[in-house]
OpenMM code with the backbone's topology and positions (N, CA, C; nanometers):
from openmm import Vec3, app, unit

residues = "UNK UNK UNK UNK UNK UNK UNK UNK UNK UNK UNK UNK UNK UNK UNK UNK UNK UNK UNK UNK UNK UNK UNK UNK UNK UNK UNK UNK UNK UNK UNK UNK UNK UNK UNK UNK UNK UNK UNK UNK UNK UNK UNK UNK UNK UNK UNK UNK UNK UNK UNK UNK UNK UNK UNK UNK UNK UNK UNK UNK UNK UNK UNK UNK UNK UNK UNK UNK UNK UNK UNK UNK UNK UNK UNK UNK UNK UNK UNK UNK UNK UNK UNK UNK UNK UNK UNK UNK UNK UNK UNK UNK UNK UNK UNK UNK UNK UNK UNK UNK UNK UNK UNK UNK UNK UNK UNK UNK UNK UNK UNK UNK UNK UNK UNK UNK UNK UNK UNK UNK UNK UNK UNK UNK UNK UNK UNK UNK UNK UNK UNK UNK UNK UNK UNK UNK UNK UNK UNK UNK UNK UNK UNK UNK UNK UNK UNK UNK UNK UNK UNK UNK UNK UNK UNK UNK UNK UNK UNK UNK UNK UNK UNK UNK UNK UNK UNK UNK UNK UNK UNK UNK UNK UNK UNK UNK UNK UNK UNK UNK UNK UNK UNK UNK UNK UNK UNK UNK".split()
positions = [
    Vec3(1.6037, -4.0420, -4.3877),
    Vec3(1.6449, -3.9773, -4.2414),
    Vec3(1.7624, -4.0596, -4.2124),
    Vec3(1.8424, -3.9783, -4.1299),
    Vec3(1.9566, -4.0043, -4.1124),
    Vec3(1.9540, -4.0754, -3.9570),
    Vec3(1.9847, -4.2047, -3.9206),
    Vec3(1.9838, -4.2856, -3.8453),
    Vec3(2.0422, -4.1993, -3.7488),
    Vec3(2.0975, -4.1798, -3.6047),
    Vec3(2.1926, -4.1553, -3.4941),
    Vec3(2.2330, -4.2778, -3.4743),
    Vec3(2.3854, -4.2935, -3.4287),
    Vec3(2.4372, -4.3782, -3.3517),
    Vec3(2.3966, -4.3611, -3.2136),
    Vec3(2.3920, -4.5385, -3.1301),
    Vec3(2.4125, -4.4939, -3.0215),
    Vec3(2.4518, -4.4053, -2.9100),
    Vec3(2.5889, -4.3768, -3.0308),
    Vec3(2.6783, -4.2541, -2.8903),
    Vec3(2.6057, -4.1359, -2.8951),
    Vec3(2.5402, -4.1078, -2.9692),
    Vec3(2.4873, -3.9736, -3.0176),
    Vec3(2.3900, -3.9314, -2.9413),
    Vec3(2.2925, -4.0004, -2.9003),
    Vec3(2.1622, -3.9895, -2.7779),
    Vec3(2.2003, -3.9257, -2.7049),
    Vec3(2.2795, -4.0214, -2.5815),
    Vec3(2.3206, -3.9865, -2.4896),
    Vec3(2.3654, -3.7843, -2.4629),
    Vec3(2.4199, -3.8049, -2.5680),
    Vec3(2.5098, -3.6251, -2.6156),
    Vec3(2.3666, -3.5253, -2.5895),
    Vec3(2.2777, -3.5580, -2.6814),
    Vec3(2.1977, -3.4655, -2.7401),
    Vec3(2.1029, -3.4932, -2.5568),
    Vec3(2.1070, -3.5453, -2.4989),
    Vec3(2.0419, -3.5562, -2.3962),
    Vec3(2.0951, -3.4827, -2.2420),
    Vec3(2.2096, -3.5071, -2.2791),
    Vec3(2.2826, -3.4363, -2.2238),
    Vec3(2.3148, -3.2847, -2.1625),
    Vec3(2.2930, -3.2310, -2.3392),
    Vec3(2.2842, -3.1047, -2.4192),
    Vec3(2.1411, -3.0538, -2.3370),
    Vec3(2.0197, -3.1317, -2.3530),
    Vec3(1.9286, -3.0768, -2.2965),
    Vec3(1.9134, -3.0658, -2.1519),
    Vec3(1.9791, -3.1695, -2.0505),
    Vec3(1.9815, -3.1321, -1.9469),
    Vec3(2.0692, -3.0116, -1.8580),
    Vec3(2.1675, -2.9785, -1.9735),
    Vec3(2.2620, -2.9148, -1.9137),
    Vec3(2.1590, -2.7794, -1.9561),
    Vec3(2.0796, -2.7501, -2.0429),
    Vec3(1.9868, -2.6572, -2.0495),
    Vec3(1.9324, -2.6328, -1.9639),
    Vec3(1.8366, -2.7378, -1.9468),
    Vec3(1.7201, -2.7557, -1.8350),
    Vec3(1.7908, -2.6816, -1.6956),
    Vec3(1.8827, -2.7093, -1.7108),
    Vec3(1.9713, -2.6766, -1.5364),
    Vec3(2.0044, -2.5294, -1.5733),
    Vec3(2.0295, -2.4836, -1.6801),
    Vec3(2.0689, -2.3419, -1.6765),
    Vec3(1.9735, -2.2505, -1.6633),
    Vec3(1.8721, -2.2835, -1.7279),
    Vec3(1.7488, -2.2423, -1.7449),
    Vec3(1.6531, -2.2810, -1.5663),
    Vec3(1.6910, -2.3588, -1.4954),
    Vec3(1.6487, -2.3221, -1.3556),
    Vec3(1.7425, -2.2452, -1.2476),
    Vec3(1.8849, -2.2571, -1.3476),
    Vec3(1.9419, -2.1688, -1.2237),
    Vec3(1.9472, -2.0506, -1.2744),
    Vec3(1.8711, -2.0349, -1.3655),
    Vec3(1.8597, -1.8048, -1.4022),
    Vec3(1.7386, -1.8131, -1.3408),
    Vec3(1.6477, -1.9313, -1.3517),
    Vec3(1.5581, -1.8888, -1.2795),
    Vec3(1.5450, -1.8543, -1.1166),
    Vec3(1.5985, -1.8834, -1.0172),
    Vec3(1.6468, -1.9134, -0.9129),
    Vec3(1.7005, -1.7824, -0.8690),
    Vec3(1.8084, -1.7523, -0.9565),
    Vec3(1.9033, -1.6545, -0.9591),
    Vec3(1.7849, -1.4567, -0.9910),
    Vec3(1.7441, -1.4905, -1.0663),
    Vec3(1.6106, -1.4086, -1.1150),
    Vec3(1.5241, -1.3866, -1.0118),
    Vec3(1.4830, -1.4695, -0.9240),
    Vec3(1.3979, -1.4967, -0.8176),
    Vec3(1.4749, -1.3859, -0.7174),
    Vec3(1.6096, -1.4459, -0.6441),
    Vec3(1.6882, -1.4099, -0.5940),
    Vec3(1.7143, -1.2886, -0.5643),
    Vec3(1.7693, -1.2414, -0.7029),
    Vec3(1.7987, -1.0629, -0.6900),
    Vec3(1.6319, -0.9926, -0.6825),
    Vec3(1.5141, -1.0465, -0.7346),
    Vec3(1.4298, -0.9490, -0.7219),
    Vec3(1.3686, -0.9587, -0.6432),
    Vec3(1.4162, -1.0551, -0.4719),
    Vec3(1.3872, -1.0597, -0.3469),
    Vec3(1.4442, -0.9507, -0.3158),
    Vec3(1.5546, -0.9712, -0.3280),
    Vec3(1.6499, -0.8506, -0.2763),
    Vec3(1.5977, -0.6981, -0.2376),
    Vec3(1.5909, -0.7271, -0.3770),
    Vec3(1.5563, -0.5995, -0.4823),
    Vec3(1.3678, -0.5082, -0.4132),
    Vec3(1.3449, -0.6218, -0.3849),
    Vec3(1.1905, -0.6026, -0.3588),
    Vec3(1.1623, -0.5983, -0.1954),
    Vec3(1.2135, -0.7139, -0.1581),
    Vec3(1.1871, -0.7219, -0.0267),
    Vec3(1.2603, -0.6331, 0.0960),
    Vec3(1.3260, -0.5343, 0.0432),
    Vec3(1.3774, -0.4254, 0.1763),
    Vec3(1.2966, -0.3110, 0.1579),
    Vec3(1.2880, -0.3347, 0.3104),
    Vec3(1.2053, -0.2274, 0.3722),
    Vec3(1.2764, -0.1003, 0.4168),
    Vec3(1.1260, -0.0076, 0.3868),
    Vec3(1.1917, 0.1560, 0.4401),
    Vec3(1.2234, 0.1846, 0.5869),
    Vec3(1.2967, 0.2398, 0.6274),
    Vec3(1.2798, 0.2627, 0.7833),
    Vec3(1.1624, 0.2847, 0.8236),
    Vec3(1.1150, 0.2863, 0.9860),
    Vec3(0.9738, 0.2268, 1.0347),
    Vec3(0.9754, 0.3289, 1.1425),
    Vec3(0.8838, 0.3511, 1.1740),
    Vec3(0.8214, 0.4169, 1.3412),
    Vec3(0.9112, 0.3447, 1.4286),
    Vec3(0.9839, 0.4336, 1.5198),
    Vec3(1.0212, 0.3679, 1.6213),
    Vec3(0.9171, 0.3109, 1.7367),
    Vec3(0.9479, 0.2587, 1.8862),
    Vec3(0.8199, 0.2133, 1.9881),
    Vec3(0.8334, 0.3767, 2.0262),
    Vec3(0.7265, 0.3309, 2.0958),
    Vec3(0.6610, 0.4041, 2.1749),
    Vec3(0.7135, 0.5759, 2.1991),
    Vec3(0.6338, 0.6441, 2.1422),
    Vec3(0.6456, 0.8184, 2.1493),
    Vec3(0.8024, 0.8200, 2.1308),
    Vec3(0.8438, 0.7873, 2.0162),
    Vec3(0.9994, 0.7744, 1.9745),
    Vec3(0.9555, 0.8646, 1.8408),
    Vec3(1.0713, 0.9469, 1.8239),
    Vec3(1.0213, 0.9711, 1.6536),
    Vec3(1.0992, 0.9038, 1.5410),
    Vec3(1.0305, 0.9045, 1.3740),
    Vec3(1.0504, 0.8362, 1.2765),
    Vec3(1.0784, 0.8623, 1.1880),
    Vec3(1.1012, 0.7261, 1.1297),
    Vec3(1.1834, 0.8286, 0.9803),
    Vec3(1.1335, 0.7636, 0.8847),
    Vec3(1.0262, 0.7043, 0.8273),
    Vec3(1.0066, 0.6473, 0.7070),
    Vec3(0.8399, 0.6066, 0.7969),
    Vec3(0.8115, 0.5227, 0.6640),
    Vec3(0.6546, 0.4320, 0.7099),
    Vec3(0.6634, 0.3051, 0.6347),
    Vec3(0.5886, 0.1779, 0.6662),
    Vec3(0.5288, 0.1154, 0.6000),
    Vec3(0.4321, 0.0620, 0.6262),
    Vec3(0.3372, 0.0379, 0.4549),
    Vec3(0.1658, 0.0041, 0.4811),
    Vec3(0.1881, -0.0837, 0.5509),
    Vec3(-0.0016, -0.1212, 0.6527),
    Vec3(0.0031, -0.2577, 0.7504),
    Vec3(-0.1300, -0.2698, 0.6980),
    Vec3(-0.1835, -0.1930, 0.6051),
    Vec3(-0.3340, -0.2101, 0.5726),
    Vec3(-0.4213, -0.1219, 0.6495),
    Vec3(-0.5994, -0.1406, 0.6258),
    Vec3(-0.6302, -0.0397, 0.7521),
    Vec3(-0.6760, -0.0495, 0.8791),
    Vec3(-0.7104, 0.0129, 0.9658),
    Vec3(-0.7618, -0.0052, 1.0810),
    Vec3(-0.8224, -0.0944, 1.1077),
    Vec3(-0.8872, -0.1567, 1.2023),
    Vec3(-0.9581, -0.2329, 1.2533),
    Vec3(-0.9995, -0.3930, 1.1969),
    Vec3(-0.8612, -0.3512, 1.1105),
    Vec3(-0.9181, -0.5386, 0.9728),
    Vec3(-0.8564, -0.5975, 1.0462),
    Vec3(-0.8891, -0.7321, 1.0804),
    Vec3(-0.8342, -0.8642, 1.1526),
    Vec3(-0.7899, -0.8422, 1.2717),
    Vec3(-0.8698, -0.7216, 1.3521),
    Vec3(-0.8066, -0.6991, 1.5023),
    Vec3(-0.8424, -0.8316, 1.6086),
    Vec3(-0.7314, -0.8362, 1.6838),
    Vec3(-0.7503, -0.9809, 1.8043),
    Vec3(-0.8264, -0.9191, 1.8729),
    Vec3(-0.8909, -1.0030, 1.9893),
    Vec3(-0.9577, -0.9361, 2.1281),
    Vec3(-0.8381, -0.8466, 2.1466),
    Vec3(-0.8422, -0.7177, 2.1905),
    Vec3(-0.7849, -0.5946, 2.2918),
    Vec3(-0.8847, -0.5710, 2.3761),
    Vec3(-0.7658, -0.5214, 2.4657),
    Vec3(-0.8180, -0.4938, 2.5510),
    Vec3(-0.9091, -0.4179, 2.5635),
    Vec3(-0.9814, -0.3598, 2.7327),
    Vec3(-1.0902, -0.2309, 2.6863),
    Vec3(-1.0519, -0.1198, 2.7861),
    Vec3(-0.9754, -0.1763, 2.8797),
    Vec3(-0.9361, -0.1012, 2.9360),
    Vec3(-0.7716, 0.0719, 2.9177),
    Vec3(-0.7909, 0.1353, 2.9399),
    Vec3(-0.6975, 0.2054, 2.9222),
    Vec3(-0.5434, 0.2165, 2.9399),
    Vec3(-0.5100, 0.1460, 3.0240),
    Vec3(-0.3934, 0.1211, 3.0310),
    Vec3(-0.3328, -0.0357, 2.9761),
    Vec3(-0.3970, -0.0936, 2.9548),
    Vec3(-0.4382, -0.2303, 2.8826),
    Vec3(-0.4286, -0.2047, 2.7048),
    Vec3(-0.4938, -0.1306, 2.6892),
    Vec3(-0.4588, -0.0279, 2.5060),
    Vec3(-0.3495, 0.0161, 2.4955),
    Vec3(-0.2736, 0.0517, 2.5907),
    Vec3(-0.1535, 0.1673, 2.5590),
    Vec3(-0.0632, 0.0485, 2.5551),
    Vec3(-0.0532, -0.0319, 2.6823),
    Vec3(0.0330, -0.1674, 2.6695),
    Vec3(0.0796, -0.2189, 2.5144),
    Vec3(-0.0896, -0.2408, 2.4880),
    Vec3(-0.1196, -0.3298, 2.3656),
    Vec3(-0.0737, -0.2806, 2.2298),
    Vec3(-0.0713, -0.0895, 2.2358),
    Vec3(-0.0258, -0.0330, 2.1319),
    Vec3(0.1014, -0.0452, 2.1213),
    Vec3(0.1595, -0.0087, 2.2291),
    Vec3(0.3133, 0.0119, 2.2339),
    Vec3(0.3746, -0.1713, 2.2268),
    Vec3(0.3473, -0.2533, 2.2731),
    Vec3(0.3600, -0.3599, 2.2131),
    Vec3(0.3955, -0.4021, 2.0709),
    Vec3(0.2214, -0.3654, 2.0013),
    Vec3(0.2421, -0.3707, 1.9060),
    Vec3(0.2804, -0.2813, 1.7813),
    Vec3(0.3215, -0.1459, 1.8109),
    Vec3(0.4230, -0.0939, 1.7297),
    Vec3(0.5171, -0.1662, 1.7311),
    Vec3(0.6244, -0.1581, 1.8603),
    Vec3(0.7045, -0.2479, 1.8404),
    Vec3(0.7357, -0.3819, 1.7304),
    Vec3(0.6663, -0.4323, 1.7130),
    Vec3(0.6496, -0.5322, 1.6461),
    Vec3(0.6205, -0.4774, 1.4937),
    Vec3(0.6095, -0.3142, 1.5534),
    Vec3(0.5823, -0.2849, 1.3231),
    Vec3(0.4247, -0.3396, 1.3083),
    Vec3(0.3507, -0.3700, 1.3818),
    Vec3(0.1749, -0.4088, 1.3771),
    Vec3(0.1080, -0.2561, 1.3760),
    Vec3(0.1344, -0.1821, 1.2477),
    Vec3(0.0634, -0.0586, 1.2868),
    Vec3(-0.0428, -0.0512, 1.2738),
    Vec3(-0.1377, -0.1030, 1.2304),
    Vec3(-0.2556, -0.1473, 1.1754),
    Vec3(-0.3231, -0.1731, 1.2881),
    Vec3(-0.3059, -0.2331, 1.4169),
    Vec3(-0.3065, -0.3108, 1.5203),
    Vec3(-0.2312, -0.1973, 1.6326),
    Vec3(-0.1477, -0.1552, 1.6432),
    Vec3(-0.0951, -0.0820, 1.7291),
    Vec3(-0.2321, 0.0570, 1.6824),
    Vec3(-0.2102, 0.1177, 1.6307),
    Vec3(-0.3118, 0.2440, 1.5982),
    Vec3(-0.4145, 0.2076, 1.6608),
    Vec3(-0.5025, 0.0938, 1.6297),
    Vec3(-0.6438, 0.0646, 1.6791),
    Vec3(-0.6841, 0.1140, 1.8174),
    Vec3(-0.5383, 0.0296, 1.9136),
    Vec3(-0.5225, 0.0353, 2.0492),
    Vec3(-0.5064, 0.1558, 2.1041),
    Vec3(-0.4274, 0.2485, 2.0315),
    Vec3(-0.4315, 0.3549, 2.0580),
    Vec3(-0.5390, 0.4511, 2.0617),
    Vec3(-0.6091, 0.4454, 1.9352),
    Vec3(-0.7649, 0.5134, 1.8935),
    Vec3(-0.8787, 0.4974, 2.0305),
    Vec3(-0.8230, 0.3637, 2.0179),
    Vec3(-0.9548, 0.3247, 2.1686),
    Vec3(-0.9139, 0.3999, 2.2709),
    Vec3(-0.7627, 0.3640, 2.3154),
    Vec3(-0.7167, 0.4736, 2.4446),
    Vec3(-0.7306, 0.5710, 2.4502),
    Vec3(-0.7416, 0.6643, 2.3401),
    Vec3(-0.7522, 0.7918, 2.3270),
    Vec3(-0.8879, 0.8185, 2.3008),
    Vec3(-1.0061, 0.7661, 2.3227),
    Vec3(-1.1737, 0.7713, 2.3117),
    Vec3(-1.1387, 0.7702, 2.4744),
    Vec3(-1.0935, 0.6934, 2.5322),
    Vec3(-1.1241, 0.6730, 2.7103),
    Vec3(-1.1004, 0.7744, 2.7570),
    Vec3(-0.9629, 0.8231, 2.6877),
    Vec3(-0.8677, 0.9611, 2.7899),
    Vec3(-0.7680, 1.0172, 2.6789),
    Vec3(-0.8061, 1.1403, 2.6524),
    Vec3(-0.7803, 1.1943, 2.5138),
    Vec3(-0.6536, 1.2858, 2.5651),
    Vec3(-0.5768, 1.2648, 2.6733),
    Vec3(-0.5335, 1.3800, 2.7337),
    Vec3(-0.4059, 1.3224, 2.7476),
    Vec3(-0.3179, 1.2583, 2.6621),
    Vec3(-0.2171, 1.1694, 2.6830),
    Vec3(-0.1525, 1.2573, 2.4966),
    Vec3(-0.0263, 1.3145, 2.5525),
    Vec3(0.0250, 1.4069, 2.4157),
    Vec3(0.1151, 1.2622, 2.3343),
    Vec3(0.1413, 1.1534, 2.4453),
    Vec3(0.2602, 1.0730, 2.4150),
    Vec3(0.1757, 1.0067, 2.3344),
    Vec3(0.0760, 0.9287, 2.3866),
    Vec3(-0.0286, 0.8384, 2.3007),
    Vec3(-0.0806, 0.8707, 2.1944),
    Vec3(-0.1246, 1.0159, 2.1515),
    Vec3(-0.1545, 1.0975, 2.0520),
    Vec3(-0.0752, 1.0478, 1.9507),
    Vec3(0.0592, 1.1259, 1.9866),
    Vec3(0.2139, 1.0962, 1.9227),
    Vec3(0.2173, 0.9801, 1.7582),
    Vec3(0.1982, 0.8839, 1.9481),
    Vec3(0.1941, 0.7284, 1.9531),
    Vec3(0.1003, 0.6463, 1.8000),
    Vec3(-0.0023, 0.7147, 1.8051),
    Vec3(-0.0785, 0.7110, 1.7113),
    Vec3(-0.0934, 0.7443, 1.6139),
    Vec3(-0.0507, 0.9010, 1.5797),
    Vec3(-0.0113, 0.9488, 1.4562),
    Vec3(0.1200, 0.8748, 1.3806),
    Vec3(0.2277, 0.8451, 1.4739),
    Vec3(0.3627, 0.7386, 1.4224),
    Vec3(0.2904, 0.5866, 1.3379),
    Vec3(0.2031, 0.5791, 1.4351),
    Vec3(0.1036, 0.4659, 1.3558),
    Vec3(0.0837, 0.4667, 1.2214),
    Vec3(-0.0295, 0.5875, 1.2306),
    Vec3(-0.0916, 0.6369, 1.1313),
    Vec3(0.0053, 0.6351, 0.9813),
    Vec3(0.0780, 0.7144, 0.9921),
    Vec3(0.2271, 0.7302, 0.9455),
    Vec3(0.2205, 0.5607, 0.8572),
    Vec3(0.2841, 0.5186, 0.9783),
    Vec3(0.3711, 0.3834, 0.9459),
    Vec3(0.2876, 0.3149, 0.8433),
    Vec3(0.1331, 0.3355, 0.8285),
    Vec3(0.0149, 0.2717, 0.7393),
    Vec3(0.0163, 0.3202, 0.6404),
    Vec3(0.0966, 0.4215, 0.6200),
    Vec3(0.0966, 0.4856, 0.4645),
    Vec3(0.0057, 0.6185, 0.5253),
    Vec3(-0.0569, 0.6665, 0.5998),
    Vec3(-0.1499, 0.7365, 0.6160),
    Vec3(-0.0685, 0.9347, 0.6459),
    Vec3(-0.0244, 0.9468, 0.5614),
    Vec3(0.0869, 1.1056, 0.6107),
    Vec3(0.0270, 1.1617, 0.6635),
    Vec3(-0.0782, 1.2230, 0.5794),
    Vec3(-0.2277, 1.3438, 0.6242),
    Vec3(-0.2733, 1.3279, 0.7222),
    Vec3(-0.3476, 1.2144, 0.7781),
    Vec3(-0.3968, 1.1532, 0.9430),
    Vec3(-0.2890, 1.2080, 1.0152),
    Vec3(-0.1442, 1.0970, 1.0267),
    Vec3(-0.0544, 1.1623, 1.0996),
    Vec3(-0.0366, 1.3331, 1.1620),
    Vec3(-0.0318, 1.3732, 1.0262),
    Vec3(-0.0069, 1.5568, 1.0906),
    Vec3(-0.1649, 1.5513, 1.1436),
    Vec3(-0.2666, 1.5224, 1.1083),
    Vec3(-0.3921, 1.6162, 1.2089),
    Vec3(-0.3164, 1.5625, 1.3467),
    Vec3(-0.2889, 1.4660, 1.3959),
    Vec3(-0.2748, 1.3925, 1.5475),
    Vec3(-0.1453, 1.4709, 1.5806),
    Vec3(-0.0232, 1.5063, 1.5075),
    Vec3(0.0533, 1.5561, 1.5473),
    Vec3(0.0172, 1.7064, 1.5177),
    Vec3(-0.0699, 1.7883, 1.4996),
    Vec3(-0.1262, 1.9309, 1.5133),
    Vec3(-0.1649, 1.9425, 1.6168),
    Vec3(-0.2929, 1.8187, 1.6603),
    Vec3(-0.3581, 1.8732, 1.8042),
    Vec3(-0.2614, 1.7823, 1.9338),
    Vec3(-0.0956, 1.7487, 1.8551),
    Vec3(-0.0376, 1.7445, 1.9813),
    Vec3(-0.0093, 1.9113, 2.0039),
    Vec3(0.0289, 1.9704, 1.8796),
    Vec3(0.0851, 2.0672, 1.8847),
    Vec3(0.0456, 2.1761, 1.9429),
    Vec3(-0.0763, 2.2095, 1.8839),
    Vec3(-0.2124, 2.2991, 1.9627),
    Vec3(-0.2086, 2.2916, 2.1239),
    Vec3(-0.2387, 2.1427, 2.1545),
    Vec3(-0.2352, 2.1430, 2.3023),
    Vec3(-0.1349, 2.1563, 2.4263),
    Vec3(-0.0041, 2.0885, 2.3858),
    Vec3(0.0709, 2.0611, 2.4418),
    Vec3(0.2267, 2.1091, 2.3423),
    Vec3(0.2177, 2.2854, 2.3473),
    Vec3(0.3023, 2.3749, 2.2596),
    Vec3(0.4663, 2.3038, 2.2772),
    Vec3(0.4790, 2.2500, 2.4114),
    Vec3(0.6178, 2.2119, 2.4031),
    Vec3(0.6543, 2.0345, 2.3892),
    Vec3(0.5991, 2.0398, 2.3706),
    Vec3(0.5783, 1.8792, 2.3164),
    Vec3(0.6744, 1.8440, 2.1862),
    Vec3(0.8026, 1.8331, 2.1871),
    Vec3(0.8892, 1.8212, 2.1033),
    Vec3(0.8867, 1.7132, 1.9864),
    Vec3(0.8523, 1.5849, 2.0822),
    Vec3(0.8323, 1.4103, 1.9753),
    Vec3(0.7895, 1.4831, 1.8007),
    Vec3(0.6665, 1.5038, 1.8737),
    Vec3(0.5345, 1.5601, 1.7436),
    Vec3(0.5813, 1.6673, 1.6726),
    Vec3(0.6870, 1.7436, 1.7035),
    Vec3(0.7005, 1.8521, 1.6004),
    Vec3(0.8420, 1.7927, 1.5565),
    Vec3(0.9001, 1.6820, 1.5870),
    Vec3(1.0007, 1.6467, 1.4980),
    Vec3(0.9321, 1.5349, 1.3724),
    Vec3(0.8115, 1.4883, 1.4255),
    Vec3(0.7817, 1.3796, 1.3679),
    Vec3(0.6866, 1.4475, 1.2449),
    Vec3(0.6481, 1.6010, 1.2536),
    Vec3(0.6201, 1.6561, 1.1483),
    Vec3(0.7226, 1.6884, 1.0567),
    Vec3(0.8262, 1.7551, 1.1428),
    Vec3(0.9154, 1.7409, 0.9987),
    Vec3(0.9691, 1.6597, 0.9103),
    Vec3(0.9823, 1.5259, 0.9626),
    Vec3(0.9988, 1.3894, 0.8846),
    Vec3(0.8972, 1.3745, 0.8104),
    Vec3(0.7654, 1.3832, 0.8230),
    Vec3(0.6958, 1.3677, 0.7451),
    Vec3(0.6775, 1.4794, 0.6599),
    Vec3(0.7453, 1.6311, 0.6320),
    Vec3(0.7266, 1.6875, 0.5580),
    Vec3(0.8358, 1.6519, 0.4825),
    Vec3(0.9520, 1.6238, 0.5545),
    Vec3(1.0773, 1.5843, 0.4547),
    Vec3(1.0132, 1.5290, 0.3571),
    Vec3(0.9642, 1.4312, 0.3898),
    Vec3(0.9482, 1.2918, 0.2988),
    Vec3(0.8331, 1.3247, 0.2136),
    Vec3(0.7639, 1.4179, 0.2284),
    Vec3(0.6753, 1.4515, 0.1412),
    Vec3(0.7289, 1.5746, 0.0352),
    Vec3(0.8905, 1.6188, 0.0671),
    Vec3(0.9642, 1.6939, -0.0068),
    Vec3(0.8884, 1.8192, -0.0246),
    Vec3(0.8327, 1.8830, 0.1045),
    Vec3(0.7851, 1.9787, 0.1477),
    Vec3(0.9169, 2.0628, 0.2326),
    Vec3(1.0145, 2.1096, 0.1871),
    Vec3(1.1024, 2.1359, 0.2687),
    Vec3(1.0980, 2.2776, 0.3621),
    Vec3(1.0518, 2.3706, 0.3508),
    Vec3(0.9889, 2.4365, 0.4202),
    Vec3(0.9958, 2.4111, 0.5661),
    Vec3(0.8424, 2.3492, 0.5482),
    Vec3(0.7909, 2.3025, 0.6297),
    Vec3(0.8376, 2.1680, 0.6944),
    Vec3(0.9508, 2.1217, 0.7042),
    Vec3(1.0232, 2.0293, 0.7184),
    Vec3(1.1006, 2.0728, 0.7932),
    Vec3(1.2121, 2.1498, 0.7927),
    Vec3(1.3161, 2.2855, 0.7980),
    Vec3(1.2577, 2.3531, 0.9669),
    Vec3(1.1068, 2.4116, 0.9171),
    Vec3(1.0430, 2.5004, 1.0379),
    Vec3(1.0829, 2.3682, 1.1642),
    Vec3(1.0193, 2.2738, 1.1074),
    Vec3(0.9653, 2.1746, 1.2309),
    Vec3(1.1039, 2.0658, 1.2825),
    Vec3(1.1615, 2.0703, 1.2291),
    Vec3(1.2639, 1.9906, 1.2872),
    Vec3(1.3747, 2.1306, 1.3327),
    Vec3(1.3724, 2.2205, 1.2792),
    Vec3(1.4283, 2.3701, 1.3935),
    Vec3(1.3606, 2.3415, 1.5065),
    Vec3(1.2268, 2.4036, 1.5188),
    Vec3(1.1309, 2.3738, 1.5997),
    Vec3(1.1862, 2.2687, 1.7592),
    Vec3(1.1898, 2.1540, 1.6570),
    Vec3(1.2084, 2.0125, 1.7225),
    Vec3(1.3312, 2.0449, 1.8508),
    Vec3(1.4265, 2.0902, 1.7947),
    Vec3(1.5832, 2.1206, 1.8264),
    Vec3(1.5912, 2.2339, 1.9238),
    Vec3(1.4632, 2.3572, 1.8929),
    Vec3(1.4459, 2.4239, 1.9978),
    Vec3(1.3974, 2.3846, 2.1346),
    Vec3(1.2524, 2.2857, 2.0374),
    Vec3(1.2120, 2.2604, 2.2474),
    Vec3(1.3538, 2.1043, 2.2730),
    Vec3(1.4048, 2.0318, 2.1903),
    Vec3(1.4521, 1.9525, 2.2534),
    Vec3(1.5944, 1.9501, 2.1838),
    Vec3(1.6736, 2.0255, 2.2353),
    Vec3(1.8143, 2.0324, 2.1889),
    Vec3(1.8693, 1.9214, 2.2143),
    Vec3(1.8848, 1.8223, 2.3135),
    Vec3(1.9740, 1.7410, 2.3433),
    Vec3(1.9078, 1.6252, 2.3312),
    Vec3(1.7462, 1.6261, 2.2740),
    Vec3(1.6456, 1.5341, 2.2950),
    Vec3(1.7482, 1.4027, 2.2059),
    Vec3(1.6318, 1.2744, 2.2478),
    Vec3(1.6457, 1.1449, 2.1337),
    Vec3(1.6628, 1.1634, 2.0094),
    Vec3(1.6076, 1.2959, 1.9483),
    Vec3(1.6239, 1.2610, 1.7598),
    Vec3(1.6742, 1.3717, 1.7298),
    Vec3(1.7810, 1.4299, 1.8435),
    Vec3(1.8200, 1.5989, 1.8304),
    Vec3(1.9604, 1.5288, 1.7132),
    Vec3(2.0304, 1.4457, 1.7082),
    Vec3(2.0882, 1.4190, 1.6527),
    Vec3(2.0669, 1.3959, 1.4591),
    Vec3(1.9595, 1.2700, 1.4614),
    Vec3(1.8849, 1.2594, 1.3528),
    Vec3(1.8419, 1.4238, 1.2923),
    Vec3(1.7783, 1.5047, 1.3555),
    Vec3(1.6963, 1.6293, 1.3255),
    Vec3(1.7706, 1.7106, 1.2481),
    Vec3(1.9558, 1.6616, 1.3478),
    Vec3(2.0502, 1.8198, 1.2368),
    Vec3(2.0754, 1.6906, 1.0989),
    Vec3(2.0999, 1.5877, 1.1187),
    Vec3(2.1170, 1.5361, 1.0139),
    Vec3(2.0224, 1.5763, 0.8805),
    Vec3(1.8968, 1.5743, 0.8971),
    Vec3(1.8124, 1.6019, 0.7911),
    Vec3(1.7725, 1.7554, 0.7478),
    Vec3(1.8269, 1.8489, 0.8654),
    Vec3(1.8588, 1.9444, 0.8251),
    Vec3(1.9792, 2.0159, 0.7515),
    Vec3(2.0727, 1.9252, 0.7845),
    Vec3(2.2124, 1.9857, 0.6686),
    Vec3(2.1871, 1.8677, 0.5660),
    Vec3(2.0932, 1.8047, 0.5226),
    Vec3(2.0173, 1.7321, 0.4041),
    Vec3(1.9548, 1.8646, 0.3360),
    Vec3(1.8940, 1.9330, 0.4483),
    Vec3(1.7702, 2.0270, 0.3603),
    Vec3(1.9006, 2.1573, 0.3302),
    Vec3(1.9772, 2.1588, 0.3590),
    Vec3(2.1119, 2.2426, 0.3440),
    Vec3(2.0737, 2.3367, 0.4607),
    Vec3(2.0819, 2.3104, 0.5631),
    Vec3(2.1264, 2.4154, 0.7073),
    Vec3(2.2278, 2.4244, 0.7800),
] * unit.nanometer
topology = app.Topology()
chain = topology.addChain("A")
for resn in residues:
    res = topology.addResidue(resn, chain)
    for name in ("N", "CA", "C"):
        topology.addAtom(name, app.Element.getBySymbol(name[0]), res)
């Protein structure tokens, strides 16, 4: 067996430490890159009867609900607040309870549908938007939201129809420019 000189031992330790350092730096770099690749969120519904353009899953309705108001106005206000915070499950529960008290508001039903969509439930969202369309044929934002759902489901014909219907109802509405952008992307 060959003996190492005392000078050789520290060099080996330095090399070993350098390898460990490079390994740690590599792991940190991989974690950082992974975070930026997977932590970006898609667009989310905008607050209170606003048109939306994306969704973010937020779990099931009713799961872990805080104490919610019991009156209509309080529920709608809590729904609006939670929707602004992207707490779609809580907001949806608030709107659902408000609609059980008084189901006559197309805006609350549209917000409820937007929250359902934000929770990753596009078919349920479409049911709510259709209910608004049937009961309030001049309500534009629900049509816009239907167009967005169909757009994101790659159902181009339905997306075109509902986005164009929105522009017919609200040519200068709050989502008119966004509707035109979607239609341009669809080739209209």
